[in-house]
C-alpha positions in Angstrom: 100.9 87.8 80.5 102.6 90.9 79.1 105.9 90.2 77.3 108.9 92.4 77.7 111.2 92.7 74.7 114.9 93.6 74.6 114.5 95.2 71.1 111.5 96.3 69.1 111.3 96.2 65.3 108.7 98.4 63.7 107.5 96.9 60.4 104.2 98.8 60.3 103.2 99.6 56.7 105.2 96.7 55.3 103.5 93.6 53.9 104.7 90.1 53.2 107.5 89.2 52.9 109.1 92.4 54.3 108.3 91.9 58.0 110.0 88.5 57.8 113.0 89.8 55.9 113.4 92.7 58.3 113.1 90.3 61.3 115.7 88.0 59.8 118.2 90.9 59.5 117.4 92.4 62.9 117.7 89.2 64.9 121.3 88.8 63.7 122.1 91.9 65.8 120.7 90.4 69.0 122.6 88.3 71.6 121.5 84.8 72.4 118.5 84.8 74.6 117.3 88.3 73.8 113.7 88.8 72.8 112.7 90.7 69.7 109.3 92.3 69.4 108.1 92.8 65.9 105.3 95.2 65.3 103.2 94.6 62.1 99.9 95.6 60.6 100.1 92.7 58.2 97.7 89.9 59.3 100.0 87.4 57.5 102.5 87.7 60.3 100.2 85.4 62.4 101.2 82.5 60.1 104.5 83.7 58.7 106.3 84.4 62.0 105.7 80.9 63.5 106.7 79.3 60.2 109.8 81.4 60.1 110.7 80.5 63.7 110.2 76.8 62.9 112.5 77.1 59.8 115.2 79.1 61.5 115.2 77.5 65.0 114.3 80.7 66.9 111.6 80.4 69.5 108.2 82.0 68.9 107.1 83.2 72.4 103.7 84.6 71.4 101.6 87.0 69.4 99.5 89.8 70.7 96.9 91.8 68.9 95.9 95.4 69.6 93.5 97.8 68.1 95.2 101.1 67.3 93.8 104.2 65.7 95.4 103.3 62.4 94.0 99.7 62.6 95.0 96.4 64.0 98.6 96.0 65.2 100.2 92.6 65.8 103.1 92.1 68.2 105.2 89.0 67.6 107.7 88.0 70.2 110.7 86.0 69.1 113.6 84.7 71.3 117.0 84.4 69.6 118.1 80.8 70.3 121.1 80.4 68.0 
């Protein structure tokens, strides 16, 4: 199932912990219930984003992987819940 995000955050080229730091800042700009898509080429996001969601109380909706010309791209979908 393809997810549709309200806002996309591009963290390509950044590595741990920057995608999480950038996500933390960006989600504050969203309204409750909105979905943030985080683009990352850091494989660590597969573990870091669910852990961050558990810690902060936001809902991890899923993670997709795509092969782009520049390498693997991860798309993490987070719903703002508080």
